[in-house]
N, C-alpha and C positions, 0 to 999 in steps of 0.2 A: 600769461594768458589773458588776464583781465584787461591789459592794455590793448591787446589785439582785438577783443570784443568791442571795446570802447571806440577804437579806430574804425572798426568795420561799421558799426552803427552810425557814427558820424559821417563816414564816407557815403553810406547809402543815403542818408538824409540830404547831404550836399548834392549828390548825383540826381536825386529826385527833384530837388529845387531847380537845378539846371535843366532837367528834362521838361519841367513845367514852363520855364521861361522860354526855352526853344520852341516848345509847342505853340505858345501864345504868338511868338514872333512869326513863326511859320503860318499860322492861321491869318495874321494880319497881311502877310505877303500874298497869301492866296486871295484874301478879300479885296485887295487893291490891285489885283492882276499883275503884280510884279513877276511872280512865278505862276505856273499852272500845274494842274494835276496830270497833264498828259506826259510830263517828263517822268520817265520810269524811276529814276533815282530819287527825285524829289517825292514822288508818290509813295515809294517804299519808306523813305525816312519819315514822311508824315504818318503813315500807317504804324510804323514802329513807335513813334512818340506818342500817338493816340492810344495804342495798346498799353504802353507803359504808364501813362498818366491817367487813363480812364478810371482805374480803381481808386484813385485818390480824388480826382475831380468829380466823379459820379455822385457820391453822397452830398457834396456841396452843391451840385447843380440841382439836386431834388429839393433842396431847401431854399436856396437863394435864386430868385428869378432874375432873368436879364433885366438890367436897368436901362431902358431906352435903347435897347440893341447892343448894350455894352455888358459883357460877361465879366463879372468881377470875382468869379470863383478861383481863377489862378492866384489872385492876390491873397484871397482868404486861405487857400491851401498853402501857400508859401508861408504865410504868417503862422499857420498852425504847425507846419514842419519846423520852423524856427523855434516856436514855443516848445515843441516836443524835444528838440535838440537841447535846449537850455535845461529843461526839466530832467532829461536824461543825464546830462553832464553834471548837474547839481546834486541829484538825488541817487540815481543808480550806479553811475560810474564809480564814485568812491567805494561803494559797497562791493562792486565787482572786482575792483583792483585790490582791495583789502582781502577779499575772499579767495581769489584766484591767483593773486600775485602778479 
Protein backbone atom coordinates (compact mmCIF):
# COMPACT_ATOMS: atom_id res chain seq x y z
CA UNK A 1 0.00 0.00 0.00
CA UNK A 2 2.84 2.38 0.82
CA UNK A 3 4.45 1.82 -2.58
CA UNK A 4 1.14 2.63 -4.29
CA UNK A 5 0.81 5.93 -2.42
CA UNK A 6 4.40 6.89 -3.26
CA UNK A 7 3.80 6.01 -6.93
CA UNK A 8 0.59 8.04 -6.96
CA UNK A 9 2.21 11.14 -5.46
CA UNK A 10 5.18 10.94 -7.85
CA UNK A 11 2.87 10.44 -10.83
CA UNK A 12 0.71 13.43 -9.88
CA UNK A 13 3.78 15.64 -9.48
CA UNK A 14 5.10 14.48 -12.85
CA UNK A 15 1.75 15.07 -14.59
CA UNK A 16 1.50 18.56 -13.09
CA UNK A 17 4.99 19.35 -14.34
CA UNK A 18 4.04 18.24 -17.85
CA UNK A 19 0.77 20.20 -17.70
CA UNK A 20 2.70 23.37 -16.82
CA UNK A 21 5.15 22.77 -19.67
CA UNK A 22 2.35 22.14 -22.18
CA UNK A 23 0.44 25.19 -20.99
CA UNK A 24 3.52 27.39 -21.45
CA UNK A 25 4.19 26.01 -24.93
CA UNK A 26 0.56 26.50 -25.91
CA UNK A 27 0.63 30.10 -24.68
CA UNK A 28 3.73 30.74 -26.80
CA UNK A 29 2.00 29.25 -29.84
CA UNK A 30 -0.96 31.58 -29.24
CA UNK A 31 1.33 34.59 -28.76
CA UNK A 32 3.16 33.99 -32.05
CA UNK A 33 -0.05 33.24 -34.00
CA UNK A 34 0.99 29.71 -34.84
CA UNK A 35 -2.41 28.51 -33.64
CA UNK A 36 -5.51 30.48 -32.73
CA UNK A 37 -8.30 30.30 -30.17
CA UNK A 38 -10.98 29.93 -32.84
CA UNK A 39 -10.10 26.27 -33.25
CA UNK A 40 -12.55 24.56 -30.90
CA UNK A 41 -10.28 21.66 -29.92
CA UNK A 42 -7.29 23.90 -29.26
CA UNK A 43 -9.47 26.25 -27.22
CA UNK A 44 -10.76 23.36 -25.08
CA UNK A 45 -7.25 22.02 -24.51
CA UNK A 46 -6.11 25.51 -23.55
CA UNK A 47 -9.00 25.98 -21.13
CA UNK A 48 -8.37 22.54 -19.57
CA UNK A 49 -4.66 23.22 -19.10
CA UNK A 50 -5.37 26.68 -17.68
CA UNK A 51 -7.89 25.25 -15.21
CA UNK A 52 -5.43 22.53 -14.22
CA UNK A 53 -2.41 24.78 -13.75
CA UNK A 54 -4.10 27.92 -12.37
CA UNK A 55 -4.14 26.69 -8.73
CA UNK A 56 -0.39 26.09 -8.90
CA UNK A 57 0.66 29.12 -10.93
CA UNK A 58 -1.74 31.59 -9.29
CA UNK A 59 0.12 32.04 -5.98
CA UNK A 60 3.41 32.43 -7.83
CA UNK A 61 1.92 35.00 -10.20
CA UNK A 62 0.76 37.09 -7.23
CA UNK A 63 4.31 37.17 -5.86
CA UNK A 64 6.49 37.28 -9.00
CA UNK A 65 5.76 40.09 -11.48
CA UNK A 66 6.35 39.57 -15.22
CA UNK A 67 9.92 40.48 -16.12
CA UNK A 68 9.78 42.57 -19.28
CA UNK A 69 6.75 40.70 -20.57
CA UNK A 70 8.29 37.32 -19.71
CA UNK A 71 6.39 35.18 -17.21
CA UNK A 72 8.84 33.06 -15.23
CA UNK A 73 6.24 31.59 -12.88
CA UNK A 74 6.08 28.26 -14.77
CA UNK A 75 9.81 27.79 -14.22
CA UNK A 76 9.50 28.61 -10.52
CA UNK A 77 6.48 26.31 -10.20
CA UNK A 78 8.29 23.42 -11.90
CA UNK A 79 11.32 23.90 -9.65
CA UNK A 80 9.02 23.94 -6.63
CA UNK A 81 7.28 20.74 -7.76
CA UNK A 82 10.65 19.06 -8.28
CA UNK A 83 11.75 20.19 -4.82
CA UNK A 84 8.55 18.83 -3.26
CA UNK A 85 9.03 15.53 -5.08
CA UNK A 86 12.57 15.15 -3.79
CA UNK A 87 11.49 16.16 -0.30
CA UNK A 88 8.63 13.66 -0.36
CA UNK A 89 10.81 10.82 -1.68
CA UNK A 90 13.55 11.43 0.87
CA UNK A 91 11.46 12.09 3.97
CA UNK A 92 7.87 10.85 3.70
CA UNK A 93 8.13 7.93 1.28
CA UNK A 94 10.36 5.73 3.47
CA UNK A 95 8.05 6.34 6.42
CA UNK A 96 4.94 5.47 4.38
CA UNK A 97 6.53 2.33 2.96
CA UNK A 98 7.70 1.19 6.39
CA UNK A 99 4.35 1.94 8.02
CA UNK A 100 2.00 0.63 5.33
CA UNK A 101 4.21 -1.95 3.68
